[in-house]
C-alpha positions in Angstrom: -23.2 -31.3 -2.0 -22.5 -28.3 0.3 -18.8 -27.8 -0.2 -19.0 -28.4 -3.9 -21.7 -25.7 -4.2 -19.6 -23.4 -2.0 -16.6 -23.8 -4.4 -18.9 -23.1 -7.4 -20.2 -19.9 -5.6 -16.7 -18.8 -5.0 -16.0 -19.0 -8.7 -19.2 -17.1 -9.5 -18.2 -14.4 -7.1 -14.7 -14.1 -8.7 -16.2 -13.5 -12.2 -16.1 -9.9 -13.4 -19.0 -8.1 -15.2 -19.1 -9.4 -18.8 -16.8 -12.4 -18.1 -18.2 -15.6 -19.6 -17.4 -19.2 -18.8 -16.1 -21.1 -21.7 -15.2 -24.3 -19.9 -15.9 -25.5 -16.3 -15.2 -28.9 -14.8 -13.7 -30.8 -11.9 -10.5 -32.7 -12.5 -10.9 -36.2 -13.9 -12.2 -38.7 -11.3 -9.3 -41.0 -12.0 -7.4 -38.9 -9.5 -9.5 -40.7 -6.8 -8.1 -44.1 -7.7 -4.9 -44.0 -5.5 -7.0 -43.0 -2.4 -9.6 -45.7 -3.2 -6.8 -48.4 -3.5 -5.3 -47.2 -0.2 -8.7 -47.4 1.5 -9.3 -50.9 0.2 -5.8 -52.1 1.3 -6.3 -50.7 4.8 -9.7 -52.3 5.1 -8.5 -55.7 4.0 -5.4 -55.5 6.3 -7.6 -54.6 9.3 -10.0 -57.5 8.5 -7.1 -59.8 8.1 -5.6 -58.7 11.4 -8.9 -59.2 13.1 -9.2 -62.7 11.6 -5.6 -63.7 12.5 -6.0 -62.3 16.1 -9.2 -64.4 16.6 -7.9 -67.5 14.9 -4.4 -67.6 16.5 -4.5 -65.6 19.8 -1.8 -67.6 21.4 0.7 -66.8 18.5 -0.1 -63.1 18.7 0.3 -63.1 22.5 3.5 -65.0 22.3 4.9 -62.1 20.2 3.2 -59.2 21.9 3.3 -60.1 25.6 5.3 -63.1 26.5 5.0 -62.5 30.3 1.2 -62.7 30.4 0.2 -65.0 27.6 -2.9 -66.4 29.4 -4.5 -63.1 30.2 -3.4 -61.7 26.8 -5.4 -64.3 24.9 -8.7 -63.4 26.6 -8.1 -59.7 26.3 -7.0 -59.9 22.7 -10.3 -61.6 21.7 -12.3 -58.6 23.0 -9.9 -55.9 21.8 -9.5 -57.4 18.3 -12.9 -56.2 17.3 -11.5 -52.7 17.3 -9.2 -53.6 14.4 -11.8 -53.7 11.6 -13.7 -50.7 13.0 -10.5 -48.6 13.1 -9.3 -49.9 9.7 -12.6 -49.3 8.0 -13.0 -45.9 9.6 -9.5 -44.9 8.5 -10.3 -46.2 4.9 -13.6 -44.2 4.7 -11.8 -41.1 6.0 -9.1 -41.4 3.4 -11.5 -41.8 0.5 -13.9 -39.1 2.0 -11.1 -36.5 2.2 -10.0 -37.4 -1.4 -13.6 -37.1 -2.7 -14.1 -33.7 -0.9 -10.8 -32.5 -2.4 -11.8 -33.7 -5.9 -15.4 -32.2 -5.7 -14.2 -28.8 -4.6 -11.3 -28.2 -7.0 -12.8 -26.6 -10.0 -11.1 -25.6 -13.3 -12.8 -22.8 -15.1 -11.8 -21.0 -18.3 -13.2 -17.6 -19.4 -12.2 -15.3 -22.2 -9.9 -13.5 -19.8 -8.3 -16.1 -17.5 -8.1 -19.5 -16.0 -9.7 -19.9 -12.5 -8.8 -22.7 -10.1 -10.3 -23.3 -6.7 -8.1 -24.6 -3.9 -9.1 -27.6 -1.7 -12.5 -27.0 -0.1 -13.0 -24.0 -2.4 -11.8 -21.5 0.1 -9.5 -19.7 -2.3 -9.7 -19.0 -6.1 -6.5 -18.6 -8.0 -6.4 -17.2 -11.4 -4.0 -17.0 -14.4 -4.6 -14.1 -16.8 -4.5 -15.4 -20.4 -2.4 -12.5 -21.6 0.5 -13.8 -19.5 0.5 -17.1 -21.3 3.3 -17.7 -23.8 2.7 -21.4 -24.7 0.4 -24.3 -23.9 1.1 -28.0 -24.5 -1.1 -31.1 -24.0 0.5 -34.3 -22.9 -1.8 -37.4 -22.8 -0.7 -40.8 -21.4 -2.2 -44.0 -22.7 -4.7 -44.1 -19.9 -5.6 -40.5 -20.7 -6.4 -41.5 -24.3 -8.8 -44.2 -22.9 -10.4 -42.1 -20.2 -10.2 -38.7 -21.9 -7.9 -36.8 -19.5 -4.5 -35.2 -19.9 -1.9 -32.8 -18.4 -1.8 -29.3 -19.7 1.6 -27.5 -19.5 1.4 -23.7 -19.6 4.4 -21.4 -19.9 3.9 -17.9 -18.5 6.1 -14.9 -17.9 6.5 -16.0 -14.3 7.4 -19.6 -15.2 5.8 -23.0 -16.0 2.5 -24.2 -14.7 0.9 -27.7 -14.8 -2.8 -28.6 -14.8 -3.1 -32.3 -13.9 -5.8 -34.7 -14.9 -7.9 -32.2 -16.9 -11.2 -33.8 -17.9 -12.1 -33.7 -21.6 -8.6 -32.3 -22.1 -8.8 -31.9 -25.9 -11.9 -29.7 -25.6 -10.2 -27.6 -22.9 -7.0 -27.3 -24.9 -9.0 -26.3 -28.1 -11.0 -23.7 -26.2 -7.8 -22.4 -24.4 -6.0 -22.1 -27.7 -8.8 -20.3 -29.4 -9.2 -17.8 -26.5 -5.5 -17.3 -25.5 -4.0 -17.4 -29.0 -6.8 -16.1 -31.3 -4.4 -15.1 -34.1 -3.3 -18.8 -34.5 -6.9 -19.9 -34.9 -8.4 -17.2 -37.1 -10.4 -14.2 -36.0 -13.7 -15.9 -36.2 -13.1 -18.6 -33.5 -16.0 -19.4 -31.2 -15.9 -20.7 -27.7 -17.6 -23.9 -26.8 -19.5 -23.7 -23.5 -19.0 -26.5 -21.0 -20.5 -26.9 -17.6 -19.5 -29.3 -14.8 
């Protein structure tokens, strides 16, 4: 996909000479679930509205336009077809924007820093590992089942949170071995992960 490839190129351009990727991934796809549910609800509501307007036009017109109920009923039948088109269009737009956001927000760990792309990949933010003071992994019950978690990082500038990290235990293990090598022994090796 074009925008996802653009975000990946932005990360590649941000890497310095000799900097190697230890972990690279998108956030966990479970982050798409709220948008998918909203799209489904909007789609069902628009179809229900279309069905109700066609099945009971007199009741709808009695509420909407009491003065012109007769002309309202005939006009409502033709206009009501716009309801499912608009509802389904809005639902597809919501899930489309959420998918584009998900596919372009990359999380990359090198031996020097954490790189994160913004929505659409237009900007690459980084966190140097030398500024990290502590890292904690918190995994909800669903996270245990679907292998995602939230990583809390303390830096000199304040706390930071990485939400819905995919394969979070791998990320946390690699992050610990790179950012805190003295705690893991001098001979720690980095596992390579690609999206």
